[in-house]
N, C-alpha and C positions, 0 to 999 in steps of 0.2 A: 462266925464261920466263914470260910473261904468261899469265894463266888464260885458257882458251879460253871464248869467249861461250856462256851457256846456251843450250841448244836451246828450241824452242817447247815441247815436252813438258816439259822441266824447269822452265820458266817456269810452265806451267800447273799441274803437280804442287805448285810452291811456292805458288801462289795458292790452291790447294784447301787446304793444310796450314795456311795462315794461317786460311781460313775455319773449317776444322774446330777449330782451336784456339780461336778467337774463340767458336764456338758453344759448347764446352765450358765456358769462362768464363761466358758468359751464363747457361747452365743451372744452373750451380754457384753463381753469385754475383750474379746479375741484370745487366741492361745498364748500370745506373748504374756498376757495378764494373768494367766493361770498359774498358780502355786499351790504347793501342798498346805501351806499356812492358811491360805484363802479358802481352801475346801474344808480344812478342819475348823475354821471360825464359823463357817455357815452350819455346820454339823453340830457345833457346840462340843468338840471334841479336841483334844491335843494333836499336833502334827506327828507326834509318835504313833498315835493310833492309825493314822493314814498309813504311815510306813509300814505297819504291821501287815498290810493288804497288798500294797503296791510300792515299788521301789522309787519310782520318780513321776513326774509330770507326763513324760514321754511313754512309759508304759500305761499310764491312764489313758492318754490319746489313743494309743493303740487298741486298748481294750475296748474303749468306746466304738472304734469303728468295727472291731471284730463283732461286737454285740449288734451294731446297726447291720452288718451284712448277712448276720445270722437270721435277724429279723426279716430283711429283705427275701432271702432264700426260702425261709419257711413260708411266708406268704404268698410268694410265686408257686411254690410247690403245691400249697393248700389250694390255691386258686385253680391250678391246672389240673390236679390229680383226677378230678372227676371225669376227664375227657381223654378219649382214645384218639380220636381224630386231631390230626396235626394242626390243622387251621383253628379248631376250636381251643386246643391248649395255648397257641401263639396268642389268640384273642385273650384268653383268661390272663394271660401274663403280661400282655401290654395294659390291660385295664389293671391288674394287681400292682405294676409299677408306680402307675399314677395314684393308685389307693394309699401305697405305701408312703409317696413322697408328700401327700396331702395329710395324711393321718399322723405322721412322724416327722414334722417339718425340721425339728432341731436335729435328728440324727441325720436326715437328708443333707442339710446344710453342712454338717462335718465331714460327711462321706462324699459329697460331690461339689461343695460350693466354696466353703471357707478355705482360707489360705492357712492350712495347718500340715504339719510333717506328714509325709506318706512314705511308702516303701523306699524309694530312691533316696530319701534324706537319711535313711538309716543304714545304708549299705556300708559296711566296713565298720561298724559300731557294735558295742556289746548287745544291743537291743535288735540286731538285724534278724536273728531267728524268729522273734515274736512279730517283726514287721513282715516277715515272709509269710507267715501263718494268716496275718491280715490281708496279704495280696491274694492268697490262695483262697480265702473265703469270698473275697470280691470277684475272682475269676470264676469261682462256682456259679455265682449269679450270672455272668455273661454267658456260661456254657449252657444254661437252661435255654437261653434264648438261640444260641448258635446249632444246638441240637435239632431242632425242628425244620430250621431252614437247610442243614447239612443233608437231612433225609430226604429232601426234595430231589437232590442231585446225584445222578447214579454214579459219575466219574469220581475219581479219587486224585490226589496229588496236590501239590503246594498251590497251585494256581485255584483249585476249589477252595482251599483253606482261607485263602486271601479274599476272594469273592465272598465267602461266607462272612468272614470277620468284616468286611467293608460294610455289607447289608445290615448286620447287627448294630454296628456303629452308628451307622446312618439313622438307624430307627432310635436308637439310643439318644443320639443328639437331638431329635425330635421330640421325644418323651421328656428329656432333661429340660427343653425349652418350655414345654407345658406347665410342668411342675414348678419350675422356678418362677416364671411370669405370673402364675396364680398365686405363689406362696407370697411373693413380693408385691402383690396387689397392683402390678403394672397392667394386667389385663383390665382390671376393673376402671381404669382410666379411659379405655377405649371401647370397650364391648359391653353391651346392656346384659346379655345372658352368657356369662363366663362358663358355668357348667355345660351349657348346650354346646358352646365352641368346642369345648375339650373332648366331649362325647363325639361330636362331628370329626374332629381331627383324628382321634384315636381310631374311629370308624375307617377314615381315609388310609390310615397306616395299615389296617388290616386288610383293606381292599387291595392296596398294593402287594401284600404278601401273597394274597390268592392270584393276582395276576402274574406275579413271578413264577408261581408253581405252574400256572397255565402255559407260560412261555416255555418252560422246560418240557411239559406235556406234550407240547407242539414241535419238540425237537429243535427249539431256537438255541443258537450258541451265544451265550451270554458272557462268556470269559474265554 
């Protein structure tokens, strides 16, 4: 009897298994050592099977990144959804970002740390449209942080937009440092209670956000 066609769920599960296996190889050996044949070998299938799902390793790289940013966006949205207050939303997202980085260290590394191709590397190539999708997913996560700060500021215009972007990237760099230094265990070399430090540092960031709002409430000109 001929084999029954795979269900959509089976196809989706296979695609995920391919991405997860590729991610493991990238983490262990680097993107340059990733190959379709190596993925196939680990999964116990032929390279042709992998090509039935993905065109090449660049598509696999971008699909891993897309999946990672979708996971991050979903977690940030889920954590902030219960709150209407802007400060509470921001608090929830700051803690959600740290939670994501510590819960999914492999995804975090390929999204933010590893030297793997990103959107600008694919501009002008056949895969640029998919790379653009990956970039838009990343920017959606950034927008979640920009919207609360933007809501603090009554004015409009390019100066405001640049100020908001600066603030968000400043907080992002702090959060990235916390996640990366814990995941690499460098914090553990100098701190006795790493988790307590991360909690205190994230609380500091949240306090700075509140002070920023108070400055605007008092009518201070910050830009």
